[in-house]
C-alpha positions in Angstrom: 106.9 -42.5 -59.5 103.7 -44.3 -58.9 100.8 -43.2 -61.1 97.4 -43.9 -59.9 93.9 -43.2 -61.2 93.4 -40.7 -58.4 90.7 -42.7 -56.6 91.4 -44.8 -53.6 88.9 -47.7 -53.0 88.1 -49.2 -49.7 86.8 -52.8 -49.8 83.8 -54.0 -48.0 84.7 -56.0 -44.9 86.2 -59.3 -46.1 86.3 -62.6 -44.1 87.6 -65.2 -46.6 90.1 -65.7 -49.4 89.3 -63.3 -52.2 90.5 -61.7 -55.4 90.2 -58.0 -54.5 91.5 -56.4 -57.7 92.7 -57.9 -61.1 95.5 -55.6 -62.4 98.2 -53.4 -61.1 97.4 -51.4 -57.9 98.9 -50.0 -54.7 97.7 -50.7 -51.2 97.5 -47.7 -48.8 96.2 -49.2 -45.6 94.8 -52.3 -44.0 92.4 -52.9 -41.0 92.4 -56.4 -39.5 90.5 -58.0 -36.6 89.7 -61.5 -35.5 88.4 -63.4 -32.5 90.7 -66.3 -33.4 94.4 -66.5 -34.2 94.9 -65.4 -37.8 97.6 -65.7 -40.5 97.0 -63.2 -43.3 98.8 -62.6 -46.6 98.3 -60.2 -49.5 99.5 -61.9 -52.7 100.5 -60.3 -56.0 98.4 -62.7 -58.0 94.9 -63.4 -59.4 94.6 -66.5 -57.2 96.2 -68.0 -54.0 99.6 -68.1 -55.7 102.1 -65.6 -56.7 104.3 -63.5 -54.5 103.4 -62.6 -50.9 103.9 -58.8 -50.8 102.6 -58.4 -47.2 102.0 -60.9 -44.4 101.3 -60.9 -40.7 100.3 -63.4 -38.0 97.9 -62.1 -35.3 96.9 -63.6 -31.9 93.3 -64.3 -31.0 91.4 -61.1 -30.3 93.7 -58.9 -32.2 92.9 -55.6 -33.9 95.4 -53.6 -36.0 95.5 -50.8 -38.5 98.5 -50.5 -40.9 99.4 -47.4 -42.9 101.7 -48.6 -45.7 104.1 -45.8 -46.3 105.3 -46.1 -49.0 102.3 -48.0 -50.4 102.8 -51.6 -51.5 102.7 -52.1 -55.2 101.0 -55.1 -56.8 101.7 -55.6 -60.5 99.4 -58.6 -61.3 96.5 -58.4 -58.9 95.6 -58.1 -55.3 94.6 -61.4 -53.6 93.7 -61.8 -49.9 94.7 -65.1 -48.3 93.4 -65.6 -44.7 93.5 -68.7 -42.4 90.1 -68.2 -40.7 86.6 -67.2 -41.7 86.0 -65.2 -38.5 88.4 -62.4 -39.5 87.3 -58.9 -40.6 89.6 -57.3 -43.1 89.3 -54.0 -44.9 91.8 -52.8 -47.5 92.3 -49.4 -49.1 93.8 -49.8 -52.6 94.2 -47.7 -55.7 94.3 -48.9 -59.3 97.4 -48.0 -61.3 97.5 -46.7 -64.9 
């Protein structure tokens, strides 16, 4: 059983490596686009280390939406690692109790 705080949060559009949330959370969906080829990872960490919980490679000009069912659980934090600064990423996550 995953217990959440009952409020999903959608990030602003991100285009660089970033700590999205410090603490346990679940990710519900991800939107990704880029004019260049892109490698993207979501790390269970507070920095660009830790365990990759989700990763994908995209060709130039790609757009994708991913519904994660079941949602991915991150126990330490949610960190976005991307290979370009031209990407546009939006992530819907929910803090855990």
